[in-house]
C-alpha positions in Angstrom: 7.2 -24.2 36.8 3.9 -25.4 35.4 2.0 -23.6 32.7 3.5 -20.3 31.6 0.8 -18.2 33.2 0.5 -20.0 36.5 3.5 -19.0 38.5 5.4 -15.8 39.1 9.1 -16.1 39.7 12.4 -15.3 38.1 15.7 -16.9 39.1 19.0 -16.4 37.3 19.3 -19.2 34.7 15.5 -19.8 34.6 13.2 -18.6 31.8 10.4 -16.5 33.1 6.7 -17.1 32.6 4.6 -15.4 29.9 1.6 -14.4 32.0 2.4 -13.2 35.5 -0.4 -13.7 37.9 0.4 -12.8 41.5 -1.7 -14.0 44.4 -4.8 -12.2 45.8 -2.8 -11.6 49.0 -0.1 -9.6 47.2 -2.8 -7.6 45.3 -4.5 -6.8 48.6 -1.2 -5.6 50.1 -0.5 -3.4 47.0 -3.8 -2.0 45.9 -3.8 0.1 42.7 -3.4 3.8 43.5 -5.8 6.5 42.3 -3.9 8.2 39.4 -4.1 11.7 37.9 -3.8 12.1 34.1 -0.5 13.8 34.6 0.8 10.8 36.6 -0.3 8.4 33.8 1.5 10.5 31.3 4.7 10.4 33.3 4.3 6.6 33.5 3.8 6.3 29.8 7.0 8.3 29.0 8.9 6.3 31.6 7.8 3.0 30.0 8.7 4.3 26.6 12.2 5.2 27.6 13.0 2.4 30.1 11.7 -0.5 28.1 14.1 -0.1 25.2 16.9 0.5 27.7 16.1 -2.6 29.7 15.5 -5.0 26.8 18.4 -6.8 25.2 17.3 -5.8 21.7 13.9 -4.1 21.7 13.8 -3.4 18.0 14.4 -6.9 16.8 10.8 -7.3 15.6 9.5 -3.8 15.3 10.6 -0.4 13.9 11.9 2.2 16.3 9.8 4.9 14.6 6.6 2.8 15.1 7.4 2.3 18.7 8.1 5.9 19.4 4.9 7.0 17.6 2.9 4.6 19.7 4.3 5.9 22.9 3.7 9.5 21.9 0.1 8.7 20.8 -0.7 7.1 24.1 0.9 10.0 26.0 -1.0 12.6 24.1 -4.3 10.7 24.3 -4.2 10.1 28.1 -6.4 13.1 29.0 -9.2 11.7 26.9 -8.9 8.0 28.0 -10.4 6.0 30.8 -8.2 4.1 33.2 -9.0 0.8 31.4 -8.0 2.3 28.0 -4.7 3.6 29.5 -3.9 0.1 30.9 -4.6 -1.5 27.6 -2.5 1.1 25.9 0.5 0.2 28.1 -0.1 -3.5 27.4 -0.2 -2.8 23.6 3.1 -0.9 23.7 4.9 -3.8 25.6 3.3 -6.3 23.2 4.9 -4.5 20.3 8.3 -6.0 21.4 6.9 -9.4 20.2 8.7 -11.2 23.0 6.7 -13.5 25.3 9.1 -13.0 28.1 8.7 -9.2 28.0 5.4 -8.2 29.8 3.6 -5.8 32.0 1.8 -6.8 35.2 -1.4 -4.7 35.1 -3.0 -7.0 37.7 -3.7 -4.5 40.5 -5.9 -2.5 38.1 -8.1 -5.6 37.3 -10.5 -4.7 40.0 -13.7 -6.3 38.7 -12.8 -10.0 39.1 -13.1 -12.3 36.0 -15.8 -13.7 33.9 -16.3 -17.3 35.0 -15.5 -19.2 31.8 -12.5 -20.4 29.8 -12.3 -19.9 26.1 -10.1 -21.8 23.7 -9.3 -21.2 20.0 -9.8 -24.6 18.5 -9.1 -25.4 14.8 -12.7 -24.6 14.0 -13.0 -21.3 16.0 -13.4 -19.8 19.4 -15.3 -22.0 21.9 -16.4 -22.0 25.5 -14.1 -24.7 27.0 -15.1 -24.5 30.7 -17.5 -22.5 32.7 -19.1 -22.0 36.2 -22.1 -24.3 36.8 -24.6 -21.5 36.4 -23.6 -21.2 32.7 -23.4 -24.9 32.0 -25.7 -24.6 29.0 -23.0 -22.8 27.0 -20.2 -25.2 27.6 -18.8 -26.5 24.3 -20.6 -23.8 22.3 -19.0 -21.7 19.6 -18.6 -18.0 20.5 -20.4 -15.8 17.9 -20.2 -12.4 19.6 -18.5 -10.8 22.6 -20.4 -7.6 23.5 -21.1 -5.9 20.2 -18.1 -7.4 18.4 -17.9 -10.7 16.4 -15.8 -13.3 18.0 -13.2 -12.9 15.3 -13.0 -9.1 15.6 -12.8 -9.3 19.4 -10.1 -11.9 19.3 -8.0 -9.8 16.9 -8.6 -6.7 18.9 -7.7 -8.1 22.3 -4.8 -10.0 20.7 -3.0 -6.7 20.3 -2.2 -6.8 24.1 -1.0 -10.4 24.1 2.8 -10.4 24.7 4.0 -13.3 22.7 6.8 -14.4 20.3 4.4 -15.5 17.6 0.9 -16.3 16.5 0.7 -19.5 18.7 1.6 -17.5 21.8 -1.2 -15.0 20.9 -3.6 -18.0 20.5 -2.7 -19.1 24.0 -2.8 -15.8 25.8 -5.7 -13.9 24.1 -8.5 -16.2 25.4 -7.2 -15.6 28.9 -7.2 -11.8 28.4 -10.8 -12.0 27.1 -12.1 -13.0 30.5 -10.8 -9.8 32.2 -13.5 -7.1 32.3 -11.0 -4.2 32.3 -9.2 -5.5 29.2 -12.5 -5.9 27.3 -13.6 -2.4 28.5 -10.2 -0.9 27.6 -10.6 -2.2 24.0 -14.2 -1.0 23.9 -15.5 -4.5 23.3 -17.9 -3.9 26.2 -19.4 -0.8 27.8 -20.5 -2.3 31.2 -17.8 -4.4 33.0 -20.5 -5.9 35.3 -22.5 -7.3 32.4 -21.0 -9.1 29.5 -23.3 -10.2 26.7 -21.8 -13.4 25.3 -23.6 -14.8 22.2 -22.9 -18.5 21.4 -24.2 -21.0 19.0 -25.9 -24.1 20.5 -27.3 -26.8 18.2 -27.3 -24.4 15.3 -29.2 -21.6 17.2 -27.7 -18.5 18.7 -28.3 -17.6 22.3 -27.0 -14.6 24.4 -25.9 -15.1 28.0 -25.5 -12.2 30.4 -22.3 -12.9 32.3 -21.3 -11.2 35.5 -17.7 -11.2 36.9 -17.0 -13.2 40.0 -14.2 -13.4 42.6 -11.0 -11.5 42.0 -8.3 -11.4 39.3 -6.4 -13.9 41.4 -8.9 -16.5 40.1 -7.7 -16.0 36.5 -5.5 -19.0 36.4 -7.8 -21.4 38.2 -10.6 -23.6 37.1 -12.6 -24.4 40.3 -13.4 -28.0 40.8 -17.1 -27.5 40.2 -16.6 -25.9 36.8 -18.1 -27.8 33.8 -15.7 -28.9 31.2 -16.7 -29.5 27.5 -14.6 -32.7 27.6 -16.4 -35.4 29.7 -14.5 -36.6 32.7 -15.2 -40.2 31.8 -12.9 -41.9 29.3 -10.6 -38.9 29.2 -8.0 -38.7 26.5 -4.6 -39.6 27.7 -3.2 -36.1 27.3 -5.9 -34.7 29.7 -5.3 -37.4 32.3 -2.9 -35.4 34.6 -1.8 -32.1 33.0 -0.9 -30.6 36.4 1.7 -33.3 37.1 5.1 -32.1 36.1 6.1 -35.4 34.5 4.7 -38.8 34.3 4.4 -41.8 31.9 2.2 -44.6 30.9 2.8 -47.8 29.0 0.3 -48.6 26.2 0.9 -52.3 26.1 -1.4 -53.1 23.1 0.6 -50.5 21.0 4.0 -51.3 22.5 4.2 -47.6 23.2 5.5 -45.5 26.1 3.8 -42.1 26.5 5.6 -39.4 28.6 3.9 -36.1 29.4 6.4 -33.5 30.5 4.6 -30.3 31.7 7.4 -28.2 33.2 11.2 -28.0 33.1 11.9 -28.5 36.8 12.5 -31.2 39.5 9.8 -32.7 41.7 10.5 -32.9 45.4 10.5 -36.7 45.3 12.3 -37.4 42.0 14.7 -35.4 39.9 13.8 -35.1 36.2 17.0 -36.8 35.2 16.2 -39.7 37.4 12.6 -39.8 36.0 14.0 -40.2 32.4 16.5 -42.8 33.6 13.6 -44.8 35.0 11.4 -44.4 32.0 14.1 -45.2 29.4 15.2 -48.2 31.4 11.7 -49.4 31.2 11.7 -48.8 27.5 14.9 -50.8 27.1 13.7 -53.7 29.2 10.2 -54.1 27.7 8.7 -54.5 24.2 8.6 -50.9 23.3 8.4 -49.9 19.6 7.3 -46.3 19.9 8.2 -43.5 22.4 6.0 -40.4 22.6 7.2 -37.3 24.5 4.4 -34.8 25.0 5.6 -31.2 25.5 2.4 -29.4 24.4 1.6 -28.1 27.9 5.2 -27.3 28.9 5.7 -23.6 29.5 9.4 -23.8 30.5 11.5 -23.6 33.7 15.1 -24.3 34.4 17.2 -24.6 31.2 20.0 -26.2 33.1 18.0 -29.4 33.5 17.6 -30.1 29.8 21.1 -31.4 29.1 20.7 -34.6 31.2 17.4 -35.3 29.6 18.6 -34.9 26.0 21.8 -37.0 26.6 19.6 -39.9 27.8 17.3 -39.6 24.9 20.2 -39.7 22.5 21.6 -42.9 24.0 18.3 -44.7 24.2 17.2 -47.4 21.8 14.0 -45.3 21.1 16.1 -42.7 19.3 15.2 -43.8 15.8 13.4 -42.3 13.0 9.7 -43.4 13.1 10.0 -44.6 16.7 10.5 -41.3 18.6 7.8 -38.7 18.4 7.5 -35.3 20.2 4.2 -33.5 20.6 4.5 -29.7 20.6 2.0 -26.9 20.7 1.0 -23.3 21.6 2.1 -23.7 25.3 5.6 -25.1 24.4 7.7 -22.1 25.4 10.9 -20.8 27.0 13.0 -23.6 28.5 10.7 -26.1 26.8 11.5 -24.5 23.5 15.2 -24.9 24.3 14.5 -28.6 25.0 12.8 -28.9 21.6 15.8 -27.2 20.0 18.2 -29.8 21.4 15.9 -32.7 20.6 15.7 -31.4 17.0 19.4 -30.9 16.7 20.7 -34.1 18.3 18.0 -36.8 18.0 15.9 -38.5 15.3 12.6 -37.3 16.7 9.6 -36.5 14.6 7.5 -33.5 15.8 3.8 -33.7 15.8 1.0 -31.2 16.7 1.0 -27.4 16.5 3.9 -25.0 16.2 5.6 -23.9 19.4 4.9 -20.6 21.1 8.6 -19.4 21.0 11.2 -18.6 18.4 13.9 -21.4 18.4 16.4 -18.6 19.1 14.8 -16.2 21.5 15.1 -13.5 24.2 14.5 -14.4 27.8 15.8 -14.1 31.4 13.7 -11.0 32.0 14.3 -8.4 34.7 11.8 -6.1 36.3 11.4 -2.4 36.5 8.6 -0.4 38.1 6.6 2.5 36.7 6.9 5.4 39.1 3.3 6.3 39.8 1.1 3.3 39.1 3.8 1.0 40.5 3.1 -1.4 37.7 5.9 -3.9 37.1 7.3 -4.4 33.7 9.6 -7.2 32.8 12.1 -7.0 29.9 14.2 -9.8 28.4 17.9 -9.4 29.0 19.5 -12.5 27.5 19.6 -14.0 24.0 19.1 -17.8 24.0 20.7 -19.4 21.0 20.8 -23.2 20.8 20.8 -23.4 17.0 22.4 -21.6 14.0 22.5 -17.9 14.6 20.9 -17.4 11.2 17.9 -19.4 12.3 15.2 -16.8 12.4 12.1 -19.1 12.4 9.1 -17.8 14.2 8.5 -21.3 15.8 9.4 -24.9 15.5 6.9 -26.4 13.1 5.6 -29.9 13.5 6.5 -32.2 10.6 3.0 -33.7 11.1 0.5 -30.9 11.7 -2.4 -32.1 13.9 -4.7 -29.6 15.6 -7.6 -30.2 17.9 -11.1 -29.3 16.9 -13.9 -28.5 19.3 -15.6 -31.8 18.4 -12.3 -33.7 19.1 -12.2 -32.1 22.5 -15.8 -32.9 23.3 -15.3 -36.5 22.2 -12.0 -36.9 24.1 -10.1 -37.5 20.9 -6.4 -36.5 20.6 -5.5 -35.9 17.0 -1.7 -35.7 17.6 -1.8 -39.2 19.1 -4.0 -40.4 16.3 -1.5 -39.1 13.8 1.3 -41.0 15.6 -0.8 -44.2 15.7 -1.3 -43.8 11.9 2.3 -42.8 11.1 3.9 -44.4 8.1 7.6 -44.2 7.3 8.7 -42.1 4.3 6.1 -39.4 4.8 8.2 -36.6 6.4 10.1 -33.9 4.5 13.4 -35.3 5.9 12.5 -38.7 4.2 11.8 -36.9 1.0 15.0 -34.9 0.8 17.0 -37.9 1.8 15.8 -39.8 -1.2 16.5 -36.9 -3.5 20.1 -36.4 -2.4 20.8 -40.0 -3.2 20.8 -39.3 -6.9 17.3 -40.3 -7.9 15.3 -38.8 -10.7 14.7 -35.1 -10.0 11.4 -35.1 -11.7 10.1 -37.7 -9.3 11.3 -35.6 -6.4 9.5 -32.5 -7.8 6.3 -34.5 -8.2 6.5 -35.8 -4.6 7.4 -32.4 -3.3 4.3 -30.8 -4.7 2.2 -33.6 -3.2 3.9 -33.1 0.1 3.2 -29.3 0.0 -0.5 -30.0 -0.8 -0.9 -32.3 2.2 -2.6 -30.3 5.1 -0.5 -32.3 7.6 2.5 -30.4 6.3 1.0 -26.9 6.3 3.3 -25.5 9.0 6.6 -26.7 7.4 8.7 -24.0 5.8 10.7 -25.8 3.1 12.5 -22.8 1.7 15.8 -23.3 3.4 16.2 -27.1 2.8 15.1 -26.8 -0.8 17.6 -24.0 -1.2 20.3 -26.2 0.3 19.3 -29.1 -2.0 19.6 -26.7 -5.0 23.2 -25.8 -4.0 24.0 -29.5 -3.4 23.0 -30.1 -7.0 24.9 -27.1 -8.2 28.1 -28.1 -6.4 27.8 -31.6 -7.9 27.7 -30.1 -11.4 24.0 -31.0 -11.8 23.3 -27.5 -13.0 20.1 -28.0 -15.0 18.6 -29.9 -12.2 19.6 -27.2 -9.7 17.8 -24.6 -11.9 14.7 -26.7 -11.7 14.9 -27.0 -7.9 15.5 -23.2 -7.5 12.5 -22.6 -9.8 10.5 -24.9 -7.5 11.4 -22.7 -4.6 10.4 -19.6 -6.4 7.0 -21.2 -7.1 6.6 -22.0 -3.4 8.0 -18.7 -2.0 7.4 -16.0 -4.5 7.9 -13.2 -2.0 11.4 -14.2 -0.9 14.4 -12.3 -2.2 16.6 -15.3 -1.3 14.9 -17.8 -3.7 15.4 -15.4 -6.7 19.0 -14.7 -5.7 19.7 -18.5 -5.6 17.9 -19.0 -8.9 20.1 -16.3 -10.3 23.2 -18.2 -9.2 22.0 -21.4 -11.0 21.1 -19.5 -14.1 24.4 -17.9 -14.2 26.1 -21.3 -13.8 24.0 -22.5 -16.7 25.3 -19.7 -18.9 22.0 -17.9 -19.0 23.2 -14.4 -18.2 20.1 -12.4 -19.1 17.8 -14.7 -17.2 20.2 -14.5 -14.2 20.1 -10.7 -14.3 16.3 -10.7 -14.3 16.3 -13.1 -11.3 18.7 -10.9 -9.3 16.7 -7.8 -10.2 13.6 -9.6 -8.9 15.4 -10.3 -5.7 16.2 -6.6 -5.3 12.7 -5.6 -6.1 11.7 -7.5 -2.9 14.7 -6.5 -0.8 16.7 -3.5 -2.4 19.6 -4.1 0.0 20.0 -7.9 -0.6 23.9 -8.0 -0.6 24.6 -11.1 -2.7 22.2 -10.0 -5.4 23.7 -6.5 -5.5 27.2 -8.0 -5.8 26.2 -10.5 -8.5 24.5 -7.8 -10.6 27.5 -5.6 -10.3 29.7 -8.3 -11.7 27.4 -9.4 -14.4 26.9 -5.8 -15.6 30.6 -5.0 -15.4 30.1 -2.2 -12.9 
């Protein structure tokens, strides 16, 4: 498949898409029924009961009490709600699962068409990325207000309906939802679906445009050829050259670099993905190639079974070296593409660049549908747990080692910050490099200095160092470097003061150093954060002789 909201299908062994957008023909064949309030209430209750039965583990990210309260609140409120508000209420309940594969298809009830523009959350705010020709003046402008809400408030409000694993998925899905009149109406962002007042900032001045919906909801995932793009079509950045092509590559001779863009986990009709990588890596072996870039930022997933052949070839290739192999990830890297990232992270020497991924490394997928009895809305719930990494790996995303986000100005000027970061890469700048030096027995004070510098660098803002620092502390403790271990665990407390784990680990080091009272205080601090933290409870019991 292509982008995660472009195709609707589910086959056993394939990860499903996030946003399901069926064709106009299907919508025409299955028009939304006229519903009574009692029928809506029946559907709400059915959703509440069936979703938790159908999902592999519905309460992995939310509390059961919160879920049941939300279902009851919507059910009881239905008589006072509009159809749009009910639809949004259903979407919000499904989104509580916090699983990008679990979603509700409210498409038949999106009767008004769409507002003819595309929004994008750049690093500097929400901007108009593309628009129909009649609104060309606002292309590239920053959004100030949507209806009567500020852009920030509207984004946060509509984001409640975005079914996603994490914040990056919300960033990807929410701008799409904000072009649907019924969604904005359901959230009371607007009062009149046929007239959206969009206030933008152009050259430092605010201007309000009155936008009318066009076409049908089937146009939601399309940008017509005549739409105006904020990025000029001349001298386009390499990453924008052919994003609809499932996989392709280009050789940048002057940089001795091969750039591969892989936009979907699937096979082309004329070339299998395994054969494509065989061809590309043979080229890299036979030519003066010093850097290999694999761009997965637009890859929404597909067939997990195709990843193995790709990863094996990458492992064997000459490009599989630290500082030579880079992978660009981002808010659209999801599902089977996340699994590809997992395997690359586990088995290769790749350095990740860009934004965090849209999926948890270990995540739920392989959704299955069920239908609400009266509205006939389709809900899809994840049925399978995908685990490529350590079962204790509960990260919300795969973070880039080198953070590089795109600003609105970058986009308008056809600049690609992730590629610029790769061009300017210098060895020794990643966290893996830093910890490798530290474990070799070098001065711990020098490591602590470099660590603080590392944490202060904005390129490293997405990296969670708690676990590796904890592991380093225990490495020192196991090698009888107790005082140094204490300093490392204190460093982790400094960086992650709200983690029970770091105080528990510091307690272990203090206990090894013979500092019983300090160890007790550290364990007690861990329990003040998590009263049921097992190792801290056990350590305290032993220290207090209970």
